N, CA, C and O atoms as a printed pandas DataFrame, in Angstrom:
     atom_number atom_name residue_name chain_id  residue_number  x_coord  y_coord  z_coord
0              1         N          MET        A               1   19.507    6.553   -3.378
1              2        CA          MET        A               1   19.559    5.146   -3.729
2              3         C          MET        A               1   20.098    5.018   -5.141
3              4         O          MET        A               1   19.702    5.778   -6.025
4              5         N          GLN        A               2   20.975    4.090   -5.360
5              6        CA          GLN        A               2   21.565    3.882   -6.668
6              7         C          GLN        A               2   20.954    2.658   -7.338
7              8         O          GLN        A               2   20.747    1.627   -6.698
8              9         N          SER        A               3   20.673    2.778   -8.607
9             10        CA          SER        A               3   20.188    1.672   -9.414
10            11         C          SER        A               3   21.100    1.605  -10.626
11            12         O          SER        A               3   20.875    2.303  -11.615
12            13         N          GLY        A               4   22.125    0.772  -10.556
13            14        CA          GLY        A               4   23.114    0.771  -11.616
14            15         C          GLY        A               4   23.865    2.084  -11.587
15            16         O          GLY        A               4   24.445    2.445  -10.563
16            17         N          GLU        A               5   23.863    2.794  -12.682
17            18        CA          GLU        A               5   24.532    4.084  -12.799
18            19         C          GLU        A               5   23.591    5.249  -12.522
19            20         O          GLU        A               5   24.030    6.396  -12.446
20            21         N          GLU        A               6   22.342    4.972  -12.374
21            22        CA          GLU        A               6   21.296    5.989  -12.354
22            23         C          GLU        A               6   20.821    6.296  -10.928
23            24         O          GLU        A               6   20.720    5.386  -10.105
24            25         N          TYR        A               7   20.533    7.551  -10.632
25            26        CA          TYR        A               7   19.985    7.944   -9.344
26            27         C          TYR        A               7   18.463    7.784   -9.376
27            28         O          TYR        A               7   17.806    8.297  -10.282
28            29         N          VAL        A               8   17.901    7.074   -8.393
29            30        CA          VAL        A               8   16.460    6.863   -8.307
30            31         C          VAL        A               8   15.955    7.515   -7.026
31            32         O          VAL        A               8   16.236    7.010   -5.939
32            33         N          PRO        A               9   15.218    8.621   -7.117
33            34        CA          PRO        A               9   14.741    9.297   -5.901
34            35         C          PRO        A               9   13.536    8.588   -5.278
35            36         O          PRO        A               9   12.670    8.068   -5.982
36            37         N          TRP        A              10   13.502    8.579   -3.977
37            38        CA          TRP        A              10   12.375    8.025   -3.219
38            39         C          TRP        A              10   11.852    9.122   -2.311
39            40         O          TRP        A              10   12.619    9.941   -1.806
40            41         N          ALA        A              11   10.545    9.135   -2.107
41            42        CA          ALA        A              11    9.942   10.103   -1.202
42            43         C          ALA        A              11    8.953    9.386   -0.290
43            44         O          ALA        A              11    8.076    8.664   -0.765
44            45         N          HIS        A              12    9.092    9.583    1.001
45            46        CA          HIS        A              12    8.169    9.000    1.967
46            47         C          HIS        A              12    6.828    9.712    1.837
47            48         O          HIS        A              12    6.769   10.937    1.938
48            49         N          LEU        A              13    5.742    8.956    1.613
49            50        CA          LEU        A              13    4.420    9.553    1.416
50            51         C          LEU        A              13    3.566    9.568    2.673
51            52         O          LEU        A              13    2.929   10.576    2.977
52            53         N          CYS        A              14    3.546    8.461    3.406
53            54        CA          CYS        A              14    2.736    8.419    4.627
54            55         C          CYS        A              14    3.150    7.218    5.463
55            56         O          CYS        A              14    3.901    6.355    5.009
56            57         N          THR        A              15    2.653    7.179    6.683
57            58        CA          THR        A              15    2.935    6.094    7.613
58            59         C          THR        A              15    1.630    5.629    8.237
59            60         O          THR        A              15    0.801    6.440    8.651
60            61         N          LEU        A              16    1.459    4.328    8.299
61            62        CA          LEU        A              16    0.335    3.734    9.033
62            63         C          LEU        A              16    0.932    3.114   10.288
63            64         O          LEU        A              16    1.697    2.154   10.194
64            65         N          SER        A              17    0.603    3.636   11.440
65            66        CA          SER        A              17    1.174    3.099   12.671
66            67         C          SER        A              17    0.128    3.094   13.775
67            68         O          SER        A              17   -0.858    3.829   13.733
68            69         N          GLY        A              18    0.375    2.238   14.769
69            70        CA          GLY        A              18   -0.502    2.169   15.926
70            71         C          GLY        A              18   -1.717    1.273   15.747
71            72         O          GLY        A              18   -2.612    1.269   16.593
72            73         N          PHE        A              19   -1.760    0.516   14.661
73            74        CA          PHE        A              19   -2.927   -0.329   14.405
74            75         C          PHE        A              19   -2.724   -1.769   14.854
75            76         O          PHE        A              19   -3.693   -2.460   15.168
76            77         N          HIS        A              20   -1.476   -2.232   14.889
77            78        CA          HIS        A              20   -1.152   -3.569   15.387
78            79         C          HIS        A              20   -0.406   -3.419   16.705
79            80         O          HIS        A              20    0.337   -2.457   16.901
80            81         N          ASP        A              21   -0.608   -4.371   17.605
81            82        CA          ASP        A              21    0.046   -4.339   18.912
82            83         C          ASP        A              21    1.456   -4.922   18.884
83            84         O          ASP        A              21    2.253   -4.686   19.792
84            85         N          ARG        A              22    1.757   -5.690   17.827
85            86        CA          ARG        A              22    3.060   -6.353   17.749
86            87         C          ARG        A              22    3.615   -6.222   16.339
87            88         O          ARG        A              22    3.045   -5.506   15.515
88            89         N          SER        A              23    4.704   -6.895   16.054
89            90        CA          SER        A              23    5.404   -6.790   14.770
90            91         C          SER        A              23    4.514   -7.160   13.589
91            92         O          SER        A              23    3.751   -8.125   13.642
92            93         N          ILE        A              24    4.628   -6.369   12.522
93            94        CA          ILE        A              24    3.904   -6.633   11.277
94            95         C          ILE        A              24    4.806   -7.478   10.394
95            96         O          ILE        A              24    5.967   -7.136   10.167
96            97         N          PHE        A              25    4.260   -8.590    9.895
97            98        CA          PHE        A              25    5.049   -9.512    9.079
98            99         C          PHE        A              25    4.741   -9.428    7.599
99           100         O          PHE        A              25    5.574   -9.807    6.777
100          101         N          SER        A              26    3.556   -8.938    7.237
101          102        CA          SER        A              26    3.183   -8.962    5.834
102          103         C          SER        A              26    2.222   -7.834    5.506
103          104         O          SER        A              26    1.341   -7.490    6.294
104          105         N          VAL        A              27    2.417   -7.261    4.311
105          106        CA          VAL        A              27    1.535   -6.217    3.800
106          107         C          VAL        A              27    1.320   -6.492    2.316
107          108         O          VAL        A              27    2.268   -6.827    1.606
108          109         N          HIS        A              28    0.079   -6.352    1.840
109          110        CA          HIS        A              28   -0.187   -6.520    0.418
110          111         C          HIS        A              28   -1.286   -5.570   -0.021
111          112         O          HIS        A              28   -2.292   -5.406    0.669
112          113         N          TRP        A              29   -1.088   -4.951   -1.166
113          114        CA          TRP        A              29   -1.998   -3.957   -1.724
114          115         C          TRP        A              29   -2.829   -4.609   -2.813
115          116         O          TRP        A              29   -2.278   -5.185   -3.752
116          117         N          SER        A              30   -4.154   -4.525   -2.700
117          118        CA          SER        A              30   -5.028   -5.124   -3.714
118          119         C          SER        A              30   -5.112   -4.238   -4.947
119          120         O          SER        A              30   -4.735   -3.067   -4.904
120          121         N          ARG        A              31   -5.602   -4.792   -6.035
121          122        CA          ARG        A              31   -5.808   -4.024   -7.264
122          123         C          ARG        A              31   -6.874   -2.949   -7.054
123          124         O          ARG        A              31   -6.934   -1.978   -7.808
124          125         N          ASP        A              32   -7.714   -3.120   -6.034
125          126        CA          ASP        A              32   -8.770   -2.152   -5.718
126          127         C          ASP        A              32   -8.326   -1.100   -4.720
127          128         O          ASP        A              32   -9.127   -0.258   -4.315
128          129         N          GLY        A              33   -7.052   -1.133   -4.313
129          130        CA          GLY        A              33   -6.527   -0.123   -3.409
130          131         C          GLY        A              33   -6.706   -0.425   -1.942
131          132         O          GLY        A              33   -6.539    0.471   -1.114
132          133         N          VAL        A              34   -7.043   -1.666   -1.583
133          134        CA          VAL        A              34   -7.173   -2.040   -0.176
134          135         C          VAL        A              34   -5.838   -2.629    0.284
135          136         O          VAL        A              34   -5.317   -3.557   -0.334
136          137         N          ILE        A              35   -5.298   -2.088    1.359
137          138        CA          ILE        A              35   -4.038   -2.573    1.914
138          139         C          ILE        A              35   -4.363   -3.532    3.053
139          140         O          ILE        A              35   -5.092   -3.181    3.980
140          141         N          ALA        A              36   -3.817   -4.747    2.980
141          142        CA          ALA        A              36   -3.984   -5.745    4.048
142          143         C          ALA        A              36   -2.668   -5.875    4.798
143          144         O          ALA        A              36   -1.597   -5.852    4.192
144          145         N          SER        A              37   -2.750   -6.013    6.122
145          146        CA          SER        A              37   -1.555   -6.262    6.920
146          147         C          SER        A              37   -1.824   -7.414    7.877
147          148         O          SER        A              37   -2.926   -7.557    8.406
148          149         N          GLY        A              38   -0.799   -8.230    8.091
149          150        CA          GLY        A              38   -0.871   -9.340    9.037
150          151         C          GLY        A              38    0.282   -9.218   10.014
151          152         O          GLY        A              38    1.379   -8.804    9.639
152          153         N          ALA        A              39    0.036   -9.579   11.271
153          154        CA          ALA        A              39    1.051   -9.320   12.291
154          155         C          ALA        A              39    1.111  -10.421   13.348
155          156         O          ALA        A              39    0.317  -11.361   13.351
156          157         N          SER        A              40    2.089  -10.263   14.246
157          158        CA          SER        A              40    2.278  -11.239   15.321
158          159         C          SER        A              40    1.251  -11.073   16.436
159          160         O          SER        A              40    1.308  -11.792   17.433
160          161         N          ASP        A              41    0.317  -10.144   16.285
161          162        CA          ASP        A              41   -0.791  -10.031   17.243
162          163         C          ASP        A              41   -1.974  -10.902   16.818
163          164         O          ASP        A              41   -3.072  -10.775   17.359
164          165         N          ASP        A              42   -1.739  -11.795   15.837
165          166        CA          ASP        A              42   -2.729  -12.758   15.338
166          167         C          ASP        A              42   -3.862  -12.088   14.558
167          168         O          ASP        A              42   -4.902  -12.705   14.329
168          169         N          ALA        A              43   -3.672  -10.836   14.151
169          170        CA          ALA        A              43   -4.748  -10.061   13.538
170          171         C          ALA        A              43   -4.434   -9.661   12.098
171          172         O          ALA        A              43   -3.279   -9.606   11.675
172          173         N          ILE        A              44   -5.510   -9.384   11.366
173          174        CA          ILE        A              44   -5.433   -8.835   10.016
174          175         C          ILE        A              44   -6.145   -7.491   10.046
175          176         O          ILE        A              44   -7.217   -7.358   10.636
176          177         N          ARG        A              45   -5.541   -6.496    9.404
177          178        CA          ARG        A              45   -6.143   -5.172    9.291
178          179         C          ARG        A              45   -6.242   -4.810    7.811
179          180         O          ARG        A              45   -5.368   -5.158    7.017
180          181         N          LEU        A              46   -7.321   -4.107    7.450
181          182        CA          LEU        A              46   -7.507   -3.611    6.086
182          183         C          LEU        A              46   -7.613   -2.096    6.119
183          184         O          LEU        A              46   -8.295   -1.533    6.976
184          185         N          PHE        A              47   -6.941   -1.439    5.189
185          186        CA          PHE        A              47   -6.901    0.015    5.105
186          187         C          PHE        A              47   -7.292    0.474    3.705
187          188         O          PHE        A              47   -7.013   -0.205    2.716
188          189         N          VAL        A              48   -7.943    1.637    3.633
189          190        CA          VAL        A              48   -8.305    2.247    2.351
190          191         C          VAL        A              48   -7.956    3.729    2.390
191          192         O          VAL        A              48   -7.829    4.330    3.457
192          193         N          ASP        A              49   -7.805    4.294    1.214
193          194        CA          ASP        A              49   -7.571    5.732    1.082
194          195         C          ASP        A              49   -8.789    6.440    1.657
195          196         O          ASP        A              49   -9.924    6.086    1.335
196          197         N          ASP        A              50   -8.561    7.436    2.506
197          198        CA          ASP        A              50   -9.715    8.123    3.113
198          199         C          ASP        A              50  -10.271    9.223    2.210
199          200         O          ASP        A              50  -11.182    9.954    2.599
200          201         N          ASN        A              51   -9.709    9.334    0.987
201          202        CA          ASN        A              51  -10.193   10.302   -0.007
202          203         C          ASN        A              51  -10.232   11.726    0.530
203          204         O          ASN        A              51  -11.129   12.504    0.206
204          205         N          SER        A              52   -9.249   12.052    1.354
205          206        CA          SER        A              52   -9.181   13.427    1.865
206          207         C          SER        A              52   -8.748   14.355    0.733
207          208         O          SER        A              52   -8.310   13.903   -0.325
208          209         N          ASP        A              53   -8.873   15.611    0.966
209          210        CA          ASP        A              53   -8.537   16.601   -0.048
210          211         C          ASP        A              53   -7.058   16.972   -0.051
211          212         O          ASP        A              53   -6.672   17.958   -0.680
212          213         N          SER        A              54   -6.235   16.208    0.634
213          214        CA          SER        A              54   -4.813   16.524    0.706
214          215         C          SER        A              54   -4.145   16.336   -0.655
215          216         O          SER        A              54   -4.305   15.299   -1.299
216          217         N          VAL        A              55   -3.413   17.330   -1.073
217          218        CA          VAL        A              55   -2.668   17.231   -2.320
218          219         C          VAL        A              55   -1.217   16.836   -2.067
219          220         O          VAL        A              55   -0.506   16.439   -2.990
220          221         N          ASP        A              56   -0.783   16.946   -0.815
221          222        CA          ASP        A              56    0.605   16.641   -0.475
222          223         C          ASP        A              56    0.887   15.151   -0.397
223          224         O          ASP        A              56    1.934   14.684   -0.845
224          225         N          ARG        A              57   -0.043   14.416    0.167
225          226        CA          ARG        A              57    0.195   12.986    0.400
226          227         C          ARG        A              57   -1.116   12.254    0.604
227          228         O          ARG        A              57   -2.126   12.860    0.961
228          229         N          PRO        A              58   -1.098   10.936    0.374
229          230        CA          PRO        A              58   -2.315   10.164    0.635
230          231         C          PRO        A              58   -2.488    9.910    2.134
231          232         O          PRO        A              58   -1.508    9.886    2.878
232          233         N          PHE        A              59   -3.701    9.727    2.563
233          234        CA          PHE        A              59   -4.018    9.338    3.929
234          235         C          PHE        A              59   -4.882    8.095    3.873
235          236         O          PHE        A              59   -5.776    7.991    3.034
236          237         N          TYR        A              60   -4.617    7.154    4.762
237          238        CA          TYR        A              60   -5.364    5.901    4.783
238          239         C          TYR        A              60   -6.073    5.760    6.119
239          240         O          TYR        A              60   -5.587    6.212    7.155
240          241         N          LYS        A              61   -7.235    5.120    6.069
241          242        CA          LYS        A              61   -7.997    4.869    7.294
242          243         C          LYS        A              61   -8.211    3.374    7.437
243          244         O          LYS        A              61   -8.184    2.627    6.459
244          245         N          LEU        A              62   -8.423    2.954    8.673
245          246        CA          LEU        A              62   -8.716    1.560    8.969
246          247         C          LEU        A              62  -10.107    1.237    8.451
247          248         O          LEU        A              62  -11.082    1.886    8.831
248          249         N          LEU        A              63  -10.202    0.241    7.588
249          250        CA          LEU        A              63  -11.481   -0.199    7.042
250          251         C          LEU        A              63  -12.076   -1.302    7.910
251          252         O          LEU        A              63  -13.229   -1.212    8.331
252          253         N          LEU        A              64  -11.295   -2.334    8.174
253          254        CA          LEU        A              64  -11.746   -3.479    8.962
254          255         C          LEU        A              64  -10.594   -4.043    9.774
255          256         O          LEU        A              64   -9.431   -3.919    9.390
256          257         N          LYS        A              65  -10.921   -4.657   10.888
257          258        CA          LYS        A              65   -9.915   -5.392   11.645
258          259         C          LYS        A              65  -10.498   -6.742   12.027
259          260         O          LYS        A              65  -11.662   -6.851   12.415
260          261         N          LYS        A              66   -9.674   -7.754   11.909
261          262        CA          LYS        A              66  -10.074   -9.108   12.285
262          263         C          LYS        A              66   -9.123   -9.575   13.364
263          264         O          LYS        A              66   -8.033  -10.076   13.087
264          265         N          GLU        A              67   -9.565   -9.396   14.623
265          266        CA          GLU        A              67   -8.791   -9.894   15.757
266          267         C          GLU        A              67   -8.856  -11.418   15.732
267          268         O          GLU        A              67   -9.849  -11.995   15.289
268          269         N          LYS        A              68   -7.813  -12.055   16.200
269          270        CA          LYS        A              68   -7.753  -13.525   16.262
270          271         C          LYS        A              68   -8.103  -14.142   14.905
271          272         O          LYS        A              68   -8.852  -15.117   14.835
272          273         N          ALA        A              69   -7.565  -13.577   13.847
273          274        CA          ALA        A              69   -7.750  -14.153   12.508
274          275         C          ALA        A              69   -7.157  -15.556   12.469
275          276         O          ALA        A              69   -7.633  -16.431   11.745
276          277         N          HIS        A              70   -6.104  -15.751   13.266
277          278        CA          HIS        A              70   -5.465  -17.060   13.435
278          279         C          HIS        A              70   -5.173  -17.252   14.915
279          280         O          HIS        A              70   -5.245  -16.310   15.704
280          281         N          GLU        A              71   -4.843  -18.480   15.277
281          282        CA          GLU        A              71   -4.502  -18.790   16.671
282          283         C          GLU        A              71   -3.085  -18.332   17.024
283          284         O          GLU        A              71   -2.738  -18.207   18.199
284          285         N          MET        A              72   -2.273  -18.085   15.994
285          286        CA          MET        A              72   -0.897  -17.641   16.207
286          287         C          MET        A              72   -0.580  -16.539   15.204
287          288         O          MET        A              72   -1.470  -16.067   14.497
288          289         N          ASP        A              73    0.691  -16.123   15.140
289          290        CA          ASP        A              73    1.125  -15.045   14.256
290          291         C          ASP        A              73    0.575  -15.175   12.842
291          292         O          ASP        A              73    0.534  -16.272   12.286
292          293         N          VAL        A              74    0.152  -14.055   12.263
293          294        CA          VAL        A              74   -0.217  -14.006   10.846
294          295         C          VAL        A              74    1.057  -13.626   10.096
295          296         O          VAL        A              74    1.499  -12.478   10.136
296          297         N          ASN        A              75    1.640  -14.611    9.411
297          298        CA          ASN        A              75    2.925  -14.415    8.753
298          299         C          ASN        A              75    2.808  -13.850    7.346
299          300         O          ASN        A              75    3.747  -13.234    6.842
300          301         N          SER        A              76    1.652  -14.055    6.707
301          302        CA          SER        A              76    1.520  -13.621    5.325
302          303         C          SER        A              76    0.068  -13.307    4.990
303          304         O          SER        A              76   -0.850  -14.012    5.410
304          305         N          VAL        A              77   -0.121  -12.231    4.223
305          306        CA          VAL        A              77   -1.426  -11.912    3.642
306          307         C          VAL        A              77   -1.190  -11.646    2.153
307          308         O          VAL        A              77   -0.184  -11.043    1.778
308          309         N          GLN        A              78   -2.118  -12.098    1.312
309          310        CA          GLN        A              78   -1.954  -11.944   -0.131
310          311         C          GLN        A              78   -3.320  -11.893   -0.799
311          312         O          GLN        A              78   -4.138  -12.797   -0.631
312          313         N          TRP        A              79   -3.561  -10.827   -1.559
313          314        CA          TRP        A              79   -4.805  -10.709   -2.326
314          315         C          TRP        A              79   -4.740  -11.619   -3.536
315          316         O          TRP        A              79   -3.665  -11.822   -4.101
316          317         N          ALA        A              80   -5.889  -12.175   -3.946
317          318        CA          ALA        A              80   -5.961  -12.994   -5.152
318          319         C          ALA        A              80   -5.628  -12.128   -6.366
319          320         O          ALA        A              80   -6.162  -11.026   -6.494
320          321         N          PRO        A              81   -4.765  -12.599   -7.251
321          322        CA          PRO        A              81   -4.356  -11.790   -8.393
322          323         C          PRO        A              81   -5.372  -11.768   -9.534
323          324         O          PRO        A              81   -5.296  -10.907  -10.410
324          325         N          ASP        A              82   -6.307  -12.692   -9.533
325          326        CA          ASP        A              82   -7.267  -12.826  -10.629
326          327         C          ASP        A              82   -8.347  -11.752  -10.534
327          328         O          ASP        A              82   -8.965  -11.586   -9.482
328          329         N          HIS        A              83   -8.577  -11.027  -11.619
329          330        CA          HIS        A              83   -9.596   -9.972  -11.633
330          331         C          HIS        A              83  -10.991  -10.516  -11.341
331          332         O          HIS        A              83  -11.841   -9.779  -10.843
332          333         N          LYS        A              84  -11.240  -11.770  -11.635
333          334        CA          LYS        A              84  -12.565  -12.351  -11.389
334          335         C          LYS        A              84  -12.799  -12.632   -9.909
335          336         O          LYS        A              84  -13.937  -12.816   -9.477
336          337         N          GLU        A              85  -11.733  -12.664   -9.148
337          338        CA          GLU        A              85  -11.831  -12.994   -7.725
338          339         C          GLU        A              85  -11.494  -11.794   -6.848
339          340         O          GLU        A              85  -10.753  -11.923   -5.874
340          341         N          ILE        A              86  -12.029  -10.646   -7.187
341          342        CA          ILE        A              86  -11.772   -9.435   -6.406
342          343         C          ILE        A              86  -12.299   -9.619   -4.986
343          344         O          ILE        A              86  -13.420  -10.085   -4.781
344          345         N          GLY        A              87  -11.481   -9.249   -4.021
345          346        CA          GLY        A              87  -11.904   -9.314   -2.632
346          347         C          GLY        A              87  -11.523  -10.594   -1.911
347          348         O          GLY        A              87  -11.904  -10.773   -0.754
348          349         N          LEU        A              88  -10.779  -11.498   -2.556
349          350        CA          LEU        A              88  -10.319  -12.704   -1.880
350          351         C          LEU        A              88   -8.924  -12.467   -1.316
351          352         O          LEU        A              88   -8.024  -12.013   -2.023
352          353         N          LEU        A              89   -8.757  -12.779   -0.036
353          354        CA          LEU        A              89   -7.487  -12.596    0.658
354          355         C          LEU        A              89   -7.090  -13.916    1.297
355          356         O          LEU        A              89   -7.905  -14.548    1.970
356          357         N          ALA        A              90   -5.848  -14.340    1.096
357          358        CA          ALA        A              90   -5.313  -15.528    1.765
358          359         C          ALA        A              90   -4.416  -15.064    2.903
359          360         O          ALA        A              90   -3.694  -14.075    2.780
360          361         N          SER        A              91   -4.473  -15.789    4.008
361          362        CA          SER        A              91   -3.570  -15.523    5.128
362          363         C          SER        A              91   -2.957  -16.836    5.585
363          364         O          SER        A              91   -3.608  -17.880    5.553
364          365         N          ALA        A              92   -1.700  -16.777    6.011
365          366        CA          ALA        A              92   -0.988  -17.956    6.495
366          367         C          ALA        A              92   -0.417  -17.650    7.868
367          368         O          ALA        A              92   -0.049  -16.515    8.169
368          369         N          SER        A              93   -0.350  -18.694    8.700
369          370        CA          SER        A              93    0.000  -18.477   10.103
370          371         C          SER        A              93    0.892  -19.576   10.653
371          372         O          SER        A              93    1.022  -20.654   10.074
372          373         N          ASP        A              94    1.508  -19.264   11.803
373          374        CA          ASP        A              94    2.256  -20.266   12.559
374          375         C          ASP        A              94    1.349  -21.367   13.084
375          376         O          ASP        A              94    1.848  -22.405   13.521
376          377         N          ASP        A              95    0.035  -21.179   13.057
377          378        CA          ASP        A              95   -0.877  -22.231   13.514
378          379         C          ASP        A              95   -1.012  -23.351   12.481
379          380         O          ASP        A              95   -1.756  -24.309   12.694
380          381         N          GLY        A              96   -0.287  -23.228   11.354
381          382        CA          GLY        A              96   -0.275  -24.271   10.341
382          383         C          GLY        A              96   -1.430  -24.176    9.361
383          384         O          GLY        A              96   -1.652  -25.101    8.579
384          385         N          MET        A              97   -2.163  -23.084    9.389
385          386        CA          MET        A              97   -3.331  -22.949    8.523
386          387         C          MET        A              97   -3.140  -21.839    7.502
387          388         O          MET        A              97   -2.464  -20.839    7.744
388          389         N          VAL        A              98   -3.764  -22.057    6.352
389          390        CA          VAL        A              98   -3.962  -21.016    5.356
390          391         C          VAL        A              98   -5.460  -20.779    5.319
391          392         O          VAL        A              98   -6.232  -21.720    5.134
392          393         N          LYS        A              99   -5.878  -19.544    5.493
393          394        CA          LYS        A              99   -7.294  -19.217    5.461
394          395         C          LYS        A              99   -7.570  -18.308    4.270
395          396         O          LYS        A              99   -6.751  -17.460    3.916
396          397         N          ILE        A             100   -8.735  -18.496    3.660
397          398        CA          ILE        A             100   -9.183  -17.654    2.553
398          399         C          ILE        A             100  -10.344  -16.821    3.076
399          400         O          ILE        A             100  -11.297  -17.345    3.652
400          401         N          TRP        A             101  -10.245  -15.510    2.863
401          402        CA          TRP        A             101  -11.243  -14.562    3.339
402          403         C          TRP        A             101  -11.895  -13.867    2.140
403          404         O          TRP        A             101  -11.229  -13.617    1.136
404          405         N          LYS        A             102  -13.161  -13.560    2.235
405          406        CA          LYS        A             102  -13.861  -12.837    1.190
406          407         C          LYS        A             102  -14.275  -11.480    1.743
407          408         O          LYS        A             102  -15.014  -11.404    2.725
408          409         N          LEU        A             103  -13.798  -10.409    1.113
409          410        CA          LEU        A             103  -14.184   -9.050    1.499
410          411         C          LEU        A             103  -15.452   -8.715    0.755
411          412         O          LEU        A             103  -15.447   -8.586   -0.469
412          413         N          ALA        A             104  -16.531   -8.576    1.482
413          414        CA          ALA        A             104  -17.830   -8.263    0.889
414          415         C          ALA        A             104  -18.305   -6.930    1.446
415          416         O          ALA        A             104  -18.971   -6.877    2.480
416          417         N          LEU        A             105  -17.957   -5.862    0.754
417          418        CA          LEU        A             105  -18.379   -4.533    1.180
418          419         C          LEU        A             105  -19.741   -4.216    0.618
419          420         O          LEU        A             105  -20.066   -4.584   -0.511
420          421         N          GLU        A             106  -20.536   -3.528    1.418
421          422        CA          GLU        A             106  -21.857   -3.106    0.940
422          423         C          GLU        A             106  -21.674   -1.972   -0.061
423          424         O          GLU        A             106  -20.779   -1.141    0.096
424          425         N          PRO        A             107  -22.526   -1.933   -1.100
425          426        CA          PRO        A             107  -22.388   -0.870   -2.105
426          427         C          PRO        A             107  -22.691    0.500   -1.556
427          428         O          PRO        A             107  -22.616    1.489   -2.286
């Protein structure tokens, strides 16, 4: 890949696949390391690093899944950028709704 005059190397680290039944439209990584995905299967999935001992690449596991998060495609997911609002996720859909979700993990 070229960036101006400079060569910028990219390396594929890992793949998350088989978790959604249809096309994925949006992915967003939280400041806490939680990856959210929204797809045309009307669902939201959350992934976290599984903290394996692999030195070659990271591995992620499914943390939570919300089937029927919306009545139609989940077109966008976005974590709240404010440090005071850790764990807030917004999702938008073809159903005309924006929903706000609170991730409340037990300590």
